[in-house]
VOKOL-876386 format. One record per residue (C-alpha): z, y, x; chain; residue in three letters. Coordinates in pm, 1 decimal. Layout:
residues N
+----------+----------+----------+-----+------+
:       c3 :       c2 :       c1 : mol : type :
+----------+----------+----------+-----+------+
:        Z :        Y :        X :   A :  Ala :
...
+----------+----------+----------+-----+------+
//
This chain:
residues 202
+----------+----------+----------+-----+------+
:       c3 :       c2 :       c1 : mol : type :
+----------+----------+----------+-----+------+
:  -3583.4 :  -4116.8 :   -882.9 :   A :  Met :
:  -3637.8 :  -4029.9 :   -517.7 :   A :  Lys :
:  -3875.3 :  -3741.3 :   -450.1 :   A :  Ile :
:  -4080.6 :  -3754.1 :   -132.3 :   A :  Ser :
:  -4050.6 :  -3469.8 :    115.3 :   A :  Arg :
:  -4420.7 :  -3389.1 :     61.1 :   A :  Lys :
:  -4373.3 :  -3361.5 :   -318.2 :   A :  Thr :
:  -4057.4 :  -3154.6 :   -273.9 :   A :  Trp :
:  -4233.5 :  -2908.9 :    -40.6 :   A :  Ile :
:  -4533.4 :  -2886.3 :   -275.9 :   A :  Ala :
:  -4298.3 :  -2810.6 :   -566.9 :   A :  Thr :
:  -4121.3 :  -2539.2 :   -368.9 :   A :  Leu :
:  -4452.4 :  -2384.8 :   -263.2 :   A :  Leu :
:  -4577.0 :  -2389.2 :   -623.9 :   A :  Ser :
:  -4257.4 :  -2218.3 :   -743.7 :   A :  Ala :
:  -4280.2 :  -1967.1 :   -459.6 :   A :  Ala :
:  -4643.3 :  -1881.8 :   -536.8 :   A :  Ser :
:  -4555.6 :  -1828.1 :   -904.7 :   A :  Leu :
:  -4264.2 :  -1602.7 :   -809.7 :   A :  Ala :
:  -4482.0 :  -1399.7 :   -571.4 :   A :  Gln :
:  -4759.8 :  -1368.2 :   -826.8 :   A :  Ala :
:  -4532.6 :  -1263.5 :  -1112.7 :   A :  Ala :
:  -4630.0 :   -939.4 :  -1280.7 :   A :  Ala :
:  -4370.8 :   -666.1 :  -1225.9 :   A :  Val :
:  -4235.8 :   -444.6 :  -1503.1 :   A :  Val :
:  -4317.2 :    -81.1 :  -1429.5 :   A :  Gly :
:  -4634.2 :   -178.5 :  -1240.0 :   A :  Gln :
:  -4992.9 :   -214.5 :  -1367.0 :   A :  Pro :
:  -5036.5 :   -539.1 :  -1561.1 :   A :  Ala :
:  -5271.4 :   -783.9 :  -1382.7 :   A :  Pro :
:  -5628.4 :   -739.9 :  -1506.0 :   A :  Ala :
:  -5806.0 :  -1038.7 :  -1656.5 :   A :  Phe :
:  -6133.3 :  -1150.1 :  -1812.7 :   A :  Ser :
:  -6118.6 :  -1488.7 :  -1982.9 :   A :  Ile :
:  -6280.0 :  -1692.8 :  -2260.5 :   A :  Ser :
:  -6098.4 :  -1718.1 :  -2590.9 :   A :  Asp :
:  -6093.5 :  -2012.7 :  -2831.2 :   A :  Ser :
:  -6419.4 :  -1886.9 :  -2988.3 :   A :  Gln :
:  -6598.8 :  -1879.2 :  -2652.7 :   A :  Gly :
:  -6595.4 :  -1498.7 :  -2636.7 :   A :  Lys :
:  -6492.6 :  -1316.1 :  -2319.8 :   A :  Thr :
:  -6176.5 :  -1110.6 :  -2357.2 :   A :  Val :
:  -6068.1 :   -857.5 :  -2094.7 :   A :  Ser :
:  -5749.2 :   -655.3 :  -2072.8 :   A :  Leu :
:  -5974.1 :   -353.2 :  -2009.4 :   A :  Ala :
:  -6115.4 :   -397.9 :  -2362.8 :   A :  Asp :
:  -5783.9 :   -271.7 :  -2498.3 :   A :  Tyr :
:  -5722.2 :     27.6 :  -2274.2 :   A :  Lys :
:  -5533.8 :    288.9 :  -2474.4 :   A :  Gly :
:  -5360.0 :     27.4 :  -2690.1 :   A :  Lys :
:  -5034.5 :   -162.4 :  -2670.7 :   A :  His :
:  -5094.0 :   -529.1 :  -2587.4 :   A :  Val :
:  -4864.5 :   -830.4 :  -2624.0 :   A :  Val :
:  -4928.9 :  -1154.1 :  -2434.9 :   A :  Leu :
:  -4761.7 :  -1466.6 :  -2574.5 :   A :  Glu :
:  -4777.6 :  -1800.6 :  -2391.9 :   A :  Trp :
:  -4796.3 :  -2089.8 :  -2638.2 :   A :  Ile :
:  -4788.8 :  -2468.1 :  -2653.8 :   A :  Asn :
:  -4766.9 :  -2614.7 :  -3008.2 :   A :  Pro :
:  -4601.4 :  -2931.1 :  -2875.0 :   A :  Gly :
:  -4298.5 :  -2739.7 :  -2744.7 :   A :  Cys :
:  -3979.6 :  -2747.0 :  -2961.2 :   A :  Pro :
:  -3905.0 :  -2383.3 :  -2868.6 :   A :  Phe :
:  -4250.4 :  -2276.1 :  -2984.8 :   A :  Val :
:  -4206.4 :  -2481.4 :  -3302.5 :   A :  Lys :
:  -3875.2 :  -2300.8 :  -3364.6 :   A :  Lys :
:  -4050.3 :  -1965.0 :  -3382.4 :   A :  His :
:  -4361.1 :  -2082.9 :  -3569.1 :   A :  Tyr :
:  -4214.6 :  -2328.5 :  -3819.0 :   A :  Asp :
:  -3958.7 :  -2063.2 :  -3918.4 :   A :  Ser :
:  -4231.0 :  -1800.3 :  -3953.6 :   A :  Gly :
:  -4062.4 :  -1576.3 :  -3695.5 :   A :  Asn :
:  -4350.5 :  -1552.5 :  -3447.8 :   A :  Met :
:  -4623.2 :  -1498.6 :  -3713.1 :   A :  Pro :
:  -4406.9 :  -1228.3 :  -3875.3 :   A :  Ala :
:  -4355.2 :  -1057.8 :  -3538.3 :   A :  Thr :
:  -4731.2 :  -1075.2 :  -3473.0 :   A :  Gln :
:  -4818.1 :   -924.6 :  -3811.9 :   A :  Lys :
:  -4559.9 :   -648.0 :  -3779.3 :   A :  Ser :
:  -4705.8 :   -558.2 :  -3438.7 :   A :  Ala :
:  -5064.3 :   -568.1 :  -3567.2 :   A :  Ala :
:  -4968.8 :   -333.7 :  -3853.2 :   A :  Asp :
:  -4864.7 :    -82.2 :  -3585.6 :   A :  Lys :
:  -5197.9 :   -112.4 :  -3402.3 :   A :  Gly :
:  -5072.5 :   -349.8 :  -3133.7 :   A :  Val :
:  -5317.6 :   -607.9 :  -2991.1 :   A :  Val :
:  -5152.2 :   -952.4 :  -2979.1 :   A :  Trp :
:  -5309.6 :  -1215.5 :  -2754.3 :   A :  Leu :
:  -5191.1 :  -1576.1 :  -2748.9 :   A :  Ala :
:  -5244.2 :  -1762.4 :  -2420.8 :   A :  Val :
:  -5268.2 :  -2137.2 :  -2361.9 :   A :  Ser :
:  -5220.5 :  -2226.5 :  -1993.3 :   A :  Ser :
:  -5160.3 :  -2596.5 :  -2061.6 :   A :  Thr :
:  -5373.7 :  -2813.0 :  -1832.3 :   A :  Ala :
:  -5641.1 :  -3028.0 :  -1996.1 :   A :  Lys :
:  -5479.7 :  -3331.3 :  -1831.8 :   A :  Ser :
:  -5144.3 :  -3268.0 :  -2005.2 :   A :  Ala :
:  -5053.5 :  -3489.5 :  -2300.9 :   A :  Ser :
:  -4990.1 :  -3192.3 :  -2529.6 :   A :  Asp :
:  -5309.8 :  -3000.1 :  -2445.7 :   A :  Tyr :
:  -5497.5 :  -2891.5 :  -2757.4 :   A :  Leu :
:  -5871.8 :  -2813.1 :  -2739.8 :   A :  Pro :
:  -5971.8 :  -2477.6 :  -2895.7 :   A :  Pro :
:  -6058.7 :  -2610.0 :  -3246.8 :   A :  Pro :
:  -5725.5 :  -2795.1 :  -3280.8 :   A :  Gln :
:  -5529.3 :  -2502.5 :  -3136.5 :   A :  Leu :
:  -5695.8 :  -2263.4 :  -3380.5 :   A :  Glu :
:  -5631.7 :  -2503.6 :  -3670.0 :   A :  Ala :
:  -5263.2 :  -2519.6 :  -3575.1 :   A :  Trp :
:  -5232.8 :  -2139.6 :  -3556.9 :   A :  Leu :
:  -5406.9 :  -2105.9 :  -3893.3 :   A :  Thr :
:  -5170.7 :  -2362.1 :  -4047.7 :   A :  Ser :
:  -4876.6 :  -2146.6 :  -3931.1 :   A :  Lys :
:  -5037.5 :  -1828.5 :  -4070.2 :   A :  Gln :
:  -5034.9 :  -1685.3 :  -3719.7 :   A :  Ala :
:  -5212.6 :  -1358.1 :  -3650.7 :   A :  Ala :
:  -5305.8 :  -1317.5 :  -3282.9 :   A :  Pro :
:  -5612.6 :  -1100.9 :  -3217.8 :   A :  Lys :
:  -5744.6 :  -1382.6 :  -2996.5 :   A :  Ala :
:  -5627.7 :  -1704.7 :  -2831.6 :   A :  Thr :
:  -5705.7 :  -1712.9 :  -2459.8 :   A :  Leu :
:  -5790.6 :  -2050.3 :  -2304.3 :   A :  Met :
:  -5637.7 :  -2040.6 :  -1956.5 :   A :  Asp :
:  -5708.3 :  -2407.2 :  -1876.7 :   A :  Asp :
:  -5716.7 :  -2346.7 :  -1500.9 :   A :  Asp :
:  -5388.7 :  -2153.0 :  -1513.6 :   A :  Gly :
:  -5514.7 :  -1846.5 :  -1327.0 :   A :  Lys :
:  -5398.0 :  -1599.3 :  -1590.6 :   A :  Leu :
:  -5057.7 :  -1763.4 :  -1629.5 :   A :  Gly :
:  -5003.9 :  -1769.3 :  -1254.3 :   A :  Arg :
:  -5110.9 :  -1403.6 :  -1222.8 :   A :  Ala :
:  -4835.3 :  -1307.4 :  -1465.2 :   A :  Tyr :
:  -4581.0 :  -1559.7 :  -1339.5 :   A :  Gly :
:  -4554.5 :  -1716.8 :  -1686.0 :   A :  Ala :
:  -4313.2 :  -2010.1 :  -1664.9 :   A :  Arg :
:  -4233.1 :  -2116.8 :  -2019.7 :   A :  Thr :
:  -4362.5 :  -2138.4 :  -2373.0 :   A :  Thr :
:  -4298.6 :  -1893.3 :  -2517.3 :   A :  Pro :
:  -4311.5 :  -1631.7 :  -2238.5 :   A :  His :
:  -4374.1 :  -1277.6 :  -2357.9 :   A :  Met :
:  -4521.8 :   -963.3 :  -2200.8 :   A :  Tyr :
:  -4571.6 :   -612.2 :  -2343.2 :   A :  Val :
:  -4827.8 :   -376.3 :  -2189.4 :   A :  Ile :
:  -4845.1 :     -6.6 :  -2276.8 :   A :  Asp :
:  -5163.4 :    199.4 :  -2339.9 :   A :  Pro :
:  -5174.8 :    305.7 :  -1973.4 :   A :  Ala :
:  -5193.3 :    -59.4 :  -1870.2 :   A :  Gly :
:  -4837.0 :    -71.3 :  -1739.6 :   A :  Thr :
:  -4619.4 :   -375.4 :  -1800.3 :   A :  Leu :
:  -4312.2 :   -252.7 :  -1991.6 :   A :  Val :
:  -4148.4 :   -582.6 :  -2094.7 :   A :  Tyr :
:  -4141.4 :   -937.7 :  -1961.0 :   A :  Ala :
:  -3926.5 :  -1229.1 :  -2072.2 :   A :  Gly :
:  -3801.5 :  -1409.1 :  -2380.2 :   A :  Ala :
:  -3896.9 :  -1355.0 :  -2742.7 :   A :  Ile :
:  -3529.5 :  -1307.6 :  -2829.1 :   A :  Asp :
:  -3166.3 :  -1330.6 :  -2722.1 :   A :  Ser :
:  -3086.9 :  -1686.7 :  -2838.4 :   A :  Lys :
:  -3225.2 :  -1941.1 :  -2587.2 :   A :  Pro :
:  -3214.6 :  -2243.2 :  -2816.1 :   A :  Thr :
:  -3457.6 :  -2456.8 :  -3015.6 :   A :  Ala :
:  -3250.2 :  -2409.3 :  -3332.4 :   A :  Asn :
:  -3428.6 :  -2198.6 :  -3599.3 :   A :  Pro :
:  -3091.1 :  -2105.8 :  -3751.0 :   A :  Ala :
:  -3024.0 :  -1887.9 :  -3444.4 :   A :  Asp :
:  -3313.4 :  -1653.4 :  -3521.8 :   A :  Ile :
:  -3118.4 :  -1464.0 :  -3789.2 :   A :  Lys :
:  -2852.5 :  -1346.9 :  -3543.0 :   A :  Thr :
:  -3083.3 :  -1298.0 :  -3243.8 :   A :  Ala :
:  -3217.9 :   -970.3 :  -3106.9 :   A :  Thr :
:  -3598.5 :   -985.9 :  -3104.2 :   A :  Asn :
:  -3665.9 :   -837.5 :  -2760.7 :   A :  Tyr :
:  -4041.0 :   -803.4 :  -2820.8 :   A :  Val :
:  -3998.7 :   -611.4 :  -3147.2 :   A :  Ser :
:  -3733.9 :   -396.2 :  -2980.0 :   A :  Gln :
:  -3958.0 :   -321.0 :  -2680.8 :   A :  Ala :
:  -4254.7 :   -240.4 :  -2905.3 :   A :  Leu :
:  -4046.3 :    -13.6 :  -3127.0 :   A :  Gly :
:  -3924.4 :    184.6 :  -2827.2 :   A :  Glu :
:  -4255.2 :    213.0 :  -2640.8 :   A :  Thr :
:  -4444.3 :    301.1 :  -2961.6 :   A :  Leu :
:  -4195.2 :    582.4 :  -3011.7 :   A :  Ala :
:  -4263.5 :    706.9 :  -2660.0 :   A :  Gly :
:  -3923.7 :    596.6 :  -2532.8 :   A :  Lys :
:  -3848.7 :    386.2 :  -2224.3 :   A :  Pro :
:  -3783.0 :     20.3 :  -2302.1 :   A :  Val :
:  -3404.5 :    -27.4 :  -2292.4 :   A :  Ser :
:  -3428.5 :   -394.7 :  -2193.1 :   A :  Arg :
:  -3748.0 :   -430.6 :  -1988.3 :   A :  Pro :
:  -3664.4 :   -775.7 :  -1849.6 :   A :  Asn :
:  -3500.9 :  -1089.8 :  -1983.2 :   A :  Ser :
:  -3503.1 :  -1456.2 :  -1883.6 :   A :  Thr :
:  -3776.9 :  -1642.2 :  -2069.4 :   A :  Ala :
:  -3668.4 :  -1972.8 :  -2222.9 :   A :  Tyr :
:  -3866.0 :  -2268.6 :  -2352.7 :   A :  Gly :
:  -4076.4 :  -2557.1 :  -2221.1 :   A :  Cys :
:  -4211.6 :  -2544.4 :  -1867.4 :   A :  Thr :
:  -4584.2 :  -2464.3 :  -1865.9 :   A :  Ile :
:  -4784.6 :  -2766.8 :  -1753.4 :   A :  Lys :
:  -5026.7 :  -2599.6 :  -1514.8 :   A :  Tyr :
:  -5338.7 :  -2765.3 :  -1374.8 :   A :  Ala :
:  -5271.0 :  -2880.3 :  -1018.5 :   A :  Ser :
+----------+----------+----------+-----+------+
//
């Protein structure tokens, strides 16, 4: 398939704007105020003084299914919540995308997986995802109580869609949370996120 020069340039510009916008570990996490799946406004400022995890999701993605069907992501969420961490799921899938789920269906899916996010943020216009430079589902971010981004990247060390790999993988999010909750610097603050490309609104 031949790509027109105009399309190619637009793609490059889109990638460049995402790269420029990407949140930087060690810097303040981008502030946001956005509606959740219940229609309530959720702001990062609401959770000042707490650890916050942002998890980009798309139930149609095989890599997301790997971590939900196996119970790995819900277990990681619950373990974090037990430690007082605020876990926010984020859907940046455009409404025009074939695998977009409206809030009721998205909530029903999360409930069916026994997931435990504090809220599910509906980023239909993609502003939040672009502010963080989120590229894939899942894409994970950990923010400390001071509002500083301390981890950005993959959920774990095995970039596959095979659930069998979870057992031997290092869960980077759990590792980062364990270290920052203990007042230690995060030993692996960045990793390469893997998964399905987020289908942003154009």
